[in-house]
C-alpha positions as CSV (number, residue, x, y, z in Angstrom):
1,X,-12.9,-12.2,26.4
2,X,-15.5,-13.6,24.0
3,X,-14.9,-17.1,22.9
4,X,-15.1,-17.2,19.0
5,X,-16.1,-19.7,16.5
6,X,-13.6,-21.5,14.5
7,X,-13.0,-21.9,10.8
8,X,-11.6,-24.9,9.0
9,X,-8.3,-24.7,7.1
10,X,-9.9,-26.4,4.1
11,X,-12.5,-23.7,3.5
12,X,-9.6,-21.2,3.2
13,X,-7.8,-23.3,0.7
14,X,-11.0,-24.0,-1.2
15,X,-11.6,-20.2,-1.6
16,X,-8.0,-19.7,-2.9
17,X,-8.4,-22.5,-5.5
18,X,-11.7,-20.9,-6.7
19,X,-9.8,-17.6,-7.2
20,X,-6.8,-19.3,-9.0
21,X,-9.2,-21.3,-11.1
22,X,-10.4,-18.1,-12.7
23,X,-6.9,-17.4,-14.0
24,X,-5.8,-21.0,-15.0
25,X,-5.5,-20.0,-18.5
26,X,-3.0,-17.1,-17.8
27,X,0.4,-18.7,-17.9
28,X,3.3,-17.0,-16.4
29,X,5.7,-18.6,-18.9
30,X,6.6,-17.0,-22.0
31,X,4.9,-19.4,-24.3
32,X,1.4,-18.8,-23.2
33,X,-0.7,-15.7,-23.9
34,X,-1.7,-13.8,-20.9
35,X,-5.3,-12.4,-20.7
36,X,-4.2,-8.7,-20.7
37,X,-1.4,-6.9,-22.5
38,X,-0.5,-3.5,-21.1
39,X,1.8,-0.8,-22.6
40,X,3.8,1.3,-20.3
41,X,5.3,4.6,-21.5
42,X,8.3,5.9,-19.7
43,X,7.5,9.3,-18.1
44,X,10.8,10.1,-16.3
45,X,13.7,8.2,-14.6
46,X,16.8,8.9,-12.5
47,X,14.8,8.5,-9.1
48,X,16.2,6.8,-6.1
49,X,13.7,4.1,-5.0
50,X,10.4,6.0,-5.9
51,X,7.9,5.2,-3.2
52,X,4.7,7.1,-3.9
53,X,3.2,9.5,-6.3
54,X,1.0,12.4,-5.3
55,X,-0.9,14.9,-7.4
56,X,-2.0,18.2,-6.3
57,X,-5.5,19.0,-6.9
58,X,-4.7,22.1,-8.8
59,X,-5.0,21.1,-12.6
60,X,-1.3,21.8,-13.0
61,X,-0.5,18.4,-14.3
62,X,2.5,18.1,-12.1
63,X,3.5,14.7,-10.6
64,X,5.3,14.7,-7.2
65,X,7.5,11.5,-6.6
66,X,8.8,10.8,-3.1
67,X,12.2,9.0,-3.0
68,X,12.8,6.6,-0.2
69,X,15.9,8.6,0.8
70,X,13.9,11.7,1.6
71,X,13.5,14.0,-1.5
72,X,10.3,14.8,-3.3
73,X,10.8,15.5,-7.0
74,X,8.5,17.2,-9.4
75,X,7.7,16.0,-12.9
76,X,6.4,18.8,-14.9
77,X,3.7,18.4,-17.6
78,X,6.3,17.9,-20.3
79,X,7.9,15.0,-18.5
80,X,11.0,16.9,-17.3
81,X,12.2,16.5,-13.6
82,X,12.8,19.9,-12.0
83,X,16.4,20.2,-10.9
84,X,15.6,21.2,-7.4
85,X,13.5,19.0,-5.2
86,X,10.2,20.2,-3.8
87,X,11.4,19.2,-0.3
88,X,14.2,17.2,1.0
89,X,13.8,15.7,4.4
90,X,16.7,13.1,4.2
91,X,18.3,14.7,7.4
92,X,15.0,13.7,9.3
93,X,15.1,10.0,8.4
94,X,16.1,6.9,10.5
95,X,19.3,5.5,8.9
96,X,18.7,3.4,5.7
97,X,20.5,0.3,4.6
98,X,21.5,0.6,0.9
99,X,21.2,-3.1,0.2
100,X,17.5,-3.4,1.2
101,X,15.2,-1.4,3.5
102,X,11.4,-0.8,4.1
103,X,11.8,2.4,5.9
104,X,12.4,6.0,4.8
105,X,10.0,8.5,3.1
106,X,7.0,6.3,2.1
107,X,3.9,8.5,1.5
108,X,2.6,11.8,0.5
109,X,-0.7,13.5,0.1
110,X,-2.0,17.0,-0.8
111,X,-4.7,18.6,1.3
112,X,-8.1,18.7,-0.7
113,X,-7.8,22.6,-0.2
114,X,-4.3,22.8,-1.3
115,X,-4.9,25.7,-3.7
116,X,-6.2,27.8,-0.7
117,X,-3.9,26.6,2.2
118,X,-0.8,25.2,0.4
119,X,-0.7,22.3,2.8
120,X,0.6,18.7,2.2
121,X,1.6,15.7,4.4
122,X,4.4,13.2,4.6
123,X,4.7,9.9,6.0
124,X,8.4,9.0,7.1
125,X,10.5,7.0,9.6
126,X,12.3,9.2,11.9
127,X,15.1,8.1,14.4
128,X,13.8,7.0,17.8
129,X,12.8,9.8,20.1
130,X,12.8,10.4,23.9
131,X,9.5,8.7,24.1
132,X,10.5,5.7,21.9
133,X,11.1,2.6,23.8
134,X,14.6,1.2,24.2
135,X,15.7,-1.0,21.3
136,X,13.0,0.2,18.8
137,X,14.2,0.9,15.3
138,X,12.5,4.2,14.6
139,X,9.4,6.4,15.0
140,X,6.7,6.6,12.3
141,X,6.0,10.3,11.8
142,X,3.0,12.0,9.9
143,X,3.8,15.6,9.4
144,X,2.1,18.7,7.9
145,X,4.1,21.1,5.6
146,X,3.3,24.1,3.5
147,X,4.6,25.4,0.2
148,X,7.2,28.2,0.2
149,X,5.8,31.8,-0.3
150,X,5.9,32.8,-4.0
151,X,6.6,29.4,-5.4
152,X,4.4,26.3,-5.9
153,X,7.5,24.2,-6.8
154,X,9.1,24.6,-3.5
155,X,8.1,23.7,-0.1
156,X,8.9,25.5,3.1
157,X,11.1,22.9,4.9
158,X,10.9,24.9,8.2
159,X,7.0,24.7,8.3
160,X,6.9,21.1,9.5
161,X,4.3,20.4,12.2
162,X,4.3,16.7,13.5
163,X,0.7,15.6,13.7
164,X,1.3,12.0,14.8
165,X,4.1,9.7,16.0
166,X,4.0,6.0,16.5
167,X,6.9,4.1,18.1
168,X,8.2,1.4,15.5
169,X,9.9,-1.7,16.9
170,X,11.6,-3.0,13.7
171,X,12.5,-1.6,10.2
172,X,10.1,-3.6,8.2
173,X,6.3,-3.5,7.8
174,X,5.9,0.3,8.1
175,X,2.9,0.7,5.7
176,X,3.3,4.3,4.3
177,X,0.1,5.2,2.5
178,X,-1.5,8.6,3.0
179,X,-4.7,9.4,1.1
180,X,-7.6,11.7,1.5
181,X,-10.9,9.9,1.4
182,X,-14.0,11.3,-0.2
183,X,-15.1,12.4,3.3
184,X,-12.2,14.8,3.4
185,X,-10.4,12.9,6.2
186,X,-6.9,11.8,6.0
187,X,-6.4,8.1,6.0
188,X,-3.0,6.5,7.1
189,X,-1.8,3.0,6.6
190,X,0.5,1.5,9.3
191,X,2.2,-1.9,9.4
192,X,2.3,-4.3,12.4
193,X,5.8,-3.1,13.6
194,X,7.9,-5.6,11.7
195,X,9.8,-8.6,12.6
196,X,7.7,-11.7,11.3
197,X,4.4,-13.2,12.5
198,X,3.4,-10.2,14.5
199,X,5.4,-11.5,17.5
200,X,8.7,-10.7,19.4
201,X,9.9,-7.4,21.0
202,X,7.4,-4.5,20.6
203,X,4.5,-6.8,19.8
204,X,1.6,-7.4,22.0
205,X,1.9,-10.8,23.7
206,X,-0.7,-13.5,22.7
207,X,-2.6,-11.4,20.1
208,X,0.0,-9.4,18.2
209,X,-0.2,-5.6,17.4
210,X,-2.7,-5.8,14.5
211,X,-5.4,-7.3,16.8
212,X,-4.6,-4.9,19.6
213,X,-7.1,-2.1,19.7
214,X,-4.9,-0.1,22.2
215,X,-2.1,-0.1,19.6
216,X,-1.8,1.8,16.4
217,X,0.4,-0.6,14.6
218,X,-1.3,-3.0,12.0
219,X,-4.1,-0.5,11.3
220,X,-5.6,2.1,9.0
221,X,-6.2,5.3,10.8
222,X,-8.5,8.3,10.0
223,X,-7.8,11.8,11.1
224,X,-9.4,15.2,10.6
225,X,-6.7,17.6,9.5
226,X,-8.9,20.5,8.5
227,X,-7.5,22.9,10.9
228,X,-3.8,23.9,10.3
229,X,-1.4,22.1,12.6
230,X,-3.9,19.8,14.2
231,X,-5.0,16.3,13.8
232,X,-8.3,15.3,15.7
233,X,-10.3,12.2,15.7
234,X,-13.5,12.4,13.7
235,X,-16.6,11.6,16.0
236,X,-17.6,9.1,13.5
237,X,-14.6,7.0,13.8
238,X,-15.8,3.5,14.7
239,X,-13.8,3.4,18.0
240,X,-14.2,7.2,18.9
241,X,-16.4,6.5,21.8
242,X,-14.8,3.2,23.1
243,X,-12.4,4.0,26.0
244,X,-10.6,0.7,25.5
245,X,-9.5,1.3,22.0
246,X,-7.5,4.1,20.2
247,X,-10.0,6.4,18.6
248,X,-7.8,7.0,15.5
249,X,-8.4,3.5,14.4
250,X,-10.6,3.0,11.2
251,X,-9.8,-0.7,10.5
252,X,-7.4,-3.3,11.9
253,X,-5.9,-6.8,11.5
254,X,-3.5,-5.8,9.0
255,X,0.1,-7.0,8.4
256,X,1.6,-4.4,6.1
257,X,-0.9,-2.3,4.2
258,X,1.3,-1.4,1.1
259,X,-0.9,1.0,-0.8
260,X,-4.5,1.6,-0.5
261,X,-6.7,3.8,-2.7
262,X,-10.4,5.0,-2.9
263,X,-12.4,4.1,-6.1
264,X,-13.3,7.4,-7.5
265,X,-16.6,6.0,-8.9
266,X,-19.3,3.8,-7.6
267,X,-19.6,3.8,-3.8
268,X,-15.9,4.9,-3.3
269,X,-14.8,1.7,-1.9
270,X,-11.5,1.6,-0.1
271,X,-9.2,-1.2,-1.7
272,X,-5.9,-2.2,0.3
273,X,-3.1,-4.4,-0.7
274,X,-1.9,-6.3,2.6
275,X,1.5,-7.9,2.3
276,X,1.5,-11.5,3.5
277,X,4.0,-13.5,5.4
278,X,5.2,-16.8,3.9
279,X,2.1,-18.1,2.0
280,X,-0.4,-15.6,0.6
281,X,-0.7,-12.0,-0.7
282,X,-4.2,-10.4,-0.4
283,X,-6.4,-7.6,-1.5
284,X,-9.2,-6.4,0.8
285,X,-12.1,-3.9,0.5
286,X,-11.8,-2.0,3.9
287,X,-15.0,-0.9,5.9
288,X,-15.1,1.1,9.1
289,X,-14.4,-1.0,12.1
290,X,-13.4,-4.0,10.0
291,X,-11.0,-6.6,11.4
292,X,-9.0,-8.1,8.5
293,X,-7.6,-11.1,10.4
294,X,-3.8,-10.8,10.9
295,X,-2.3,-12.7,12.6
296,X,-5.1,-15.3,12.9
297,X,-5.4,-15.6,9.1
298,X,-3.3,-15.0,6.2
299,X,-5.4,-14.5,3.1
300,X,-8.3,-16.9,3.3
301,X,-6.1,-19.4,5.3
302,X,-5.5,-20.2,8.9
303,X,-2.1,-19.0,10.3
304,X,0.1,-20.3,12.8
305,X,2.6,-17.7,14.3
306,X,4.8,-20.5,15.6
307,X,5.3,-22.1,12.1
308,X,4.4,-19.6,9.3
309,X,4.7,-22.4,6.5
310,X,2.2,-24.8,8.3
311,X,-1.4,-23.5,8.6
312,X,-3.4,-25.1,11.3
313,X,-6.3,-27.3,10.4
314,X,-8.8,-24.8,12.2
315,X,-8.6,-21.3,13.6
316,X,-10.8,-18.6,14.9
317,X,-13.4,-16.9,12.8
318,X,-13.6,-14.0,15.0
319,X,-11.2,-11.6,16.8
320,X,-10.6,-11.9,20.5
321,X,-13.4,-9.6,21.3
322,X,-15.8,-11.7,19.2
323,X,-15.9,-9.5,16.1
324,X,-16.1,-11.3,12.8
325,X,-12.8,-11.5,10.7
326,X,-13.3,-10.2,7.1
327,X,-12.2,-12.1,4.1
328,X,-10.1,-10.6,1.4
329,X,-11.6,-10.3,-2.0
330,X,-8.6,-11.8,-3.7
331,X,-5.7,-13.9,-2.5
332,X,-2.7,-15.5,-4.3
333,X,0.2,-17.7,-3.1
334,X,4.1,-17.3,-2.9
335,X,6.2,-19.0,-5.5
336,X,5.9,-22.6,-4.4
337,X,4.4,-25.2,-6.8
338,X,2.7,-24.6,-10.0
339,X,0.3,-21.8,-9.3
340,X,-0.5,-19.6,-12.4
341,X,-0.1,-16.4,-10.3
342,X,2.5,-16.2,-7.5
343,X,4.4,-13.3,-5.9
344,X,6.2,-12.2,-2.8
345,X,4.7,-8.8,-1.9
346,X,1.5,-7.3,-3.1
347,X,1.4,-3.7,-4.2
348,X,-1.9,-2.2,-4.1
349,X,-3.3,-0.1,-7.0
350,X,-6.4,1.7,-8.2
351,X,-9.8,1.0,-9.8
352,X,-9.3,2.5,-13.3
353,X,-11.7,5.4,-13.8
354,X,-9.7,7.1,-16.6
355,X,-10.8,7.6,-20.2
356,X,-7.9,6.7,-22.4
357,X,-8.1,2.9,-21.8
358,X,-11.8,1.9,-22.0
359,X,-11.1,-1.9,-21.7
360,X,-9.8,-1.3,-18.3
361,X,-12.8,0.6,-17.1
362,X,-13.8,-0.4,-13.6
363,X,-11.0,-2.9,-13.3
364,X,-8.7,-3.0,-10.3
365,X,-5.1,-2.6,-11.4
366,X,-2.6,-3.7,-9.0
367,X,0.6,-5.9,-8.9
368,X,3.4,-7.6,-7.0
369,X,6.8,-6.1,-6.1
370,X,8.8,-9.2,-7.5
371,X,8.9,-13.0,-7.6
372,X,12.4,-13.0,-6.0
373,X,14.8,-10.8,-4.2
374,X,17.5,-11.5,-6.7
375,X,16.1,-10.2,-9.9
376,X,13.6,-7.3,-10.9
377,X,10.5,-9.4,-11.6
378,X,7.5,-7.4,-10.6
379,X,4.3,-7.8,-12.4
380,X,0.9,-6.2,-12.9
381,X,-2.5,-7.8,-12.1
382,X,-6.0,-6.9,-13.3
383,X,-9.0,-7.9,-11.2
384,X,-12.7,-7.8,-12.3
385,X,-15.8,-8.1,-10.4
386,X,-18.0,-10.8,-11.8
387,X,-21.9,-10.9,-12.1
388,X,-22.1,-12.8,-8.7
389,X,-20.0,-9.9,-7.1
390,X,-16.9,-12.2,-6.6
391,X,-13.7,-11.2,-8.2
392,X,-11.4,-12.7,-10.8
393,X,-7.8,-11.8,-11.4
394,X,-5.5,-12.2,-14.3
395,X,-1.9,-11.4,-14.9
396,X,-0.8,-8.9,-17.6
397,X,2.0,-9.0,-20.1
398,X,3.8,-5.5,-19.6
399,X,5.7,-4.0,-22.4
400,X,7.3,-0.5,-23.2
401,X,6.3,1.3,-26.3
402,X,8.8,-0.8,-28.3
403,X,7.2,-4.0,-27.3
404,X,9.9,-5.1,-24.9
405,X,9.1,-6.8,-21.7
406,X,9.5,-4.6,-18.7
407,X,11.4,-6.5,-15.9
408,X,11.3,-4.2,-12.8
409,X,10.8,-4.0,-9.0
410,X,7.2,-2.7,-9.0
411,X,7.3,-0.4,-5.9
412,X,4.1,1.6,-6.0
413,X,1.2,2.8,-8.2
414,X,-0.1,6.3,-8.9
415,X,-3.0,8.1,-10.3
416,X,-3.3,11.5,-11.9
417,X,-6.2,13.9,-12.0
418,X,-7.8,12.3,-14.9
419,X,-7.7,8.9,-13.5
420,X,-4.8,7.5,-15.5
421,X,-2.5,5.1,-13.7
422,X,1.3,5.1,-13.2
423,X,3.9,2.6,-12.2
424,X,6.8,3.3,-9.8
425,X,9.6,1.0,-10.5
426,X,13.2,0.4,-9.7
427,X,16.0,-1.8,-11.3
428,X,17.6,-1.7,-7.9
429,X,16.8,-3.8,-4.8
430,X,17.9,-1.1,-2.3
431,X,17.4,2.6,-1.9
432,X,20.6,3.6,-3.7
433,X,21.4,5.0,-7.2
434,X,19.2,6.5,-9.9
435,X,17.5,3.3,-11.0
436,X,13.9,4.3,-10.4
437,X,11.6,5.1,-13.1
438,X,7.9,6.3,-13.5
439,X,5.9,4.8,-16.2
440,X,2.3,5.6,-17.3
441,X,-0.1,2.9,-18.6
442,X,-0.9,4.0,-22.1
443,X,-2.2,0.9,-23.6
444,X,-4.4,-2.0,-22.5
445,X,-5.7,-4.9,-24.7
446,X,-7.8,-7.8,-23.3
447,X,-6.7,-10.7,-25.2
448,X,-9.5,-13.2,-24.2
449,X,-12.5,-11.0,-23.7
């Protein structure tokens, strides 16, 4: 084991203070104007906990919405939700708690060659299998499906081919993102296995799952799925030739990567929202082989797995193999004190590359699930890269087309073929009832340019 250098806690706090200083003018109380005003137009409602939005690369204008409870619904170009689901895998899911749950159907991606091969992929939590250790909650499953013969609006439910299974110790921190990169490979975000602090049953002793390169939990994976029914490791994966690591790993040191996306412009950077523990939420730009610090660090701060609310004065600046820990580009605290931006669970979004909202151009639009578990109180954030290549972030007032404040649980973001951005929301805490809605951001005004 390589002994690593140490980083002072004060440095981490200084970075966070700098970031928050850039948003000191953006009050979260009603009497203070926020830097951005966004208008969101309701596209469709009646969903049960919409977890992701996928768009086939076929020019059809259809939006596919995954419900946490197992169905995939289609919104047609007119905004109508088709009466029959595209697919329903509810019978394949591990049991969900209706009051609150983080498992279920969590992600979907269409193959880049969907027009030719009809293939798509789902990320969901299945019941424990014969290979799942005793006491584990579920099995994370990545599966390939194909559309039904003669209909682009129905999938063949019997076409499932399981490409990857990962034993999942607890019900929380599942990750769930699926996305194809500009390289044509399938990227998969998986959380650290749940519980808290990356410790406990099913977590690697001493270092945790996220730091363990023999473990797929707490990672972003990259697979080549170009051949039907197969998932192979690209030779260019950072650990493909390392016998002491899992070759599927693209990046690691993540707690719960809840939504990542590739910028369609620039250098196609990979932006990832990683949900924090007790103190901080963060956004990172992910690079091959990068170690993003969990559970040594949370945001820019040191982290103590034995006391999550009391960061140590110093901590390691490298992983247990001596590799450097990579800082996020942005972090913000949980509600505790007078911070202008505070939330509980970051929801990663997209760099805006559409044409309808020029003021948002090249901004990273993301948000937070809610400020509390008791009330729908999600909010949207807009981050911009400054001249010195650091990032500033500001909250946005979010209104509907009648000018009313939208107070919702912000579950996920989506992007259509034109680069326009959508919000997936719910008025319900748990995966029950038709309280889910999909909105499109149709207006953006920067109040303090």
